[in-house]
C-alpha positions, 0 to 999 in steps of 0.5 A: 796085839800079841806077837806070835812066835813060831813053835820050834822043836829042840832039833831046830836049834844048832850052835855054829862055832865061828873061828876068829880071823886071827886063826886064818892065814892067807896064802901068798900068790906071786906074780900078781894073780887073783886073790886066793881064799883063806885056809887053815895052817897045815891044811892041804888045799886043792888048786882052787884057781885051776879050771881045766876040768871045766874047759871043753874042746870046741866042736867047730871053730868060731865063724866070725862072718856068720856071727856078724851077718846074724848081728846085722840081720838082728839089727835090721829086724829091730829097726824095721820093727821099731819103724812099724811100731812108730807108723802104727802109733801115728796111724792110731793117733790119726784115726783117734783124732778123726773119730773124736771129730766125728763123735763131736758131730762135725762134718768136715773131719775127713782129710782132703788130699789135694793133688797137683793140677796137671792139664 
């Protein structure tokens, strides 16, 4: 089987020169801060760690009570949904068992519920 190679135009090829690591220096940060990226000697770097331009003032304060109530409601909904799912699965299994009994030709498939005798 022949291997097929894509036809490439001359414009698609480009050589990217890589500088060796010895030409890079690491800026020393005092105070145990996070690491700072490499930079070339003499190159002026903007303050990379300053994220002030990304911060936005909050339009309203964080409502802790509302958050807790929402989490409790979500948990209760999840528990209810799980309980309904388990009940539904058990009901379907019981119905399937009764249906299998009837389809085999048996007559005593119905479940008999006995109530206590009260005179």
